[in-house]
N, C-alpha and C positions, 0 to 999 in steps of 0.2 A: 431317562432313567440311567443310573450308573450300570456299567457293564463289567462283570468280573472277567479278569484275564489271568491265564496261568503265568506263574513266575517260576521258571525252572532253576533260578539261582538261589532260591530261598526255601526254608523249611516250613514256611507258612502255607497252609492249604490255599489253593487258588480261589476259593470262595471268599476269603477274607480281604484280598487285595482288590481295590476298586479303582477304576480309571474314570476320570471326568475329563475327557479330552486328553491333554498331555499331563494332567495333574494326577499323581499317584497318591493314594490314601491308605492308611492302616499298615504302614511299613514298620519294620523293626530296625532301629539304628544300627545295632551290631552287625546285621547282615549286609549293610550297604556301605561300610567303611571302604574307602578307596574308589568309589564310583562317582561319576559325574551326576549331579542332581540339579534340578531346576527349581526356581521359586514356586511355592505353592504345594510342593510335595509334603505330605503330612505323615508323621510317625506317631505310633502309640508310645506312651510312657512306659519304660520297663517296670515290671512288677516284682522283680527279684529282691527289692528292698535295698539295693545298693544305691548310694548317692551318685548322681551324675551332675556334671556342670556343663552348661551350654555356653559356647564361645561365640565369636563373631559369625554372622550369617545364619544363626539359628534363633528361633523365638518360641517361647512357651505361651500357648494360647489357653487360657483357663475358661472353661464353661462356654466356649463358642460352638455354634452349630446346633442343629436340631436335637442331637443326642445329649448335649450339655456336658461332654466329656473333655477333660484336659488333653491337649495334644501338643506336639512339637512340630513346627513348620519351618521350611527353608525360606530365607529371605534373600539370599544372594546365590546366584548360580556358581557352581564350582565343585570341587572334590571334597567329599565328606572325610574328615580325618579324626583320629582319636589318639589321645596320649595314654600313657600307662595309668594315670590317675583318674580315668573315666571322664576326661574333658573332651567333649565333642565340639568341632568347629568346622567351618567351611574354608577351604583354601581357595582364594580367588584373586584375580589380578585387577586392581582398580587404578585407573589413571586419573590424574588431576591436571587440568590445563589451566594455566594462569596467563592472563593477558596483561600487557603493560600499555601505557600510552604510546601511541604512534606505531603499534605493531601492525604489520601488513598481513591480512588474511588472504590465503590463496585459494 
């Protein structure tokens, strides 16, 4: 069963934030800007009526889960960032390794 944990950095009552192992659910995007987040963390969609845009590292899940509610989930580990125009994205470092013929691997 999910267990509720208190979150001292947020204005959300502790009964609304649920932990499933390391996965956090029912978080608010605005409260976690600048924090390191892991894949699987889930956020509720803001209800203020303002339009938001999801950038790299974030995904909108529509109608998933037992409650059938739309939610935003983290796909890449990194720091949650926001621009002035309500664009949320994950800052992360990705490396790409390319090999060529006759490369020696150590």
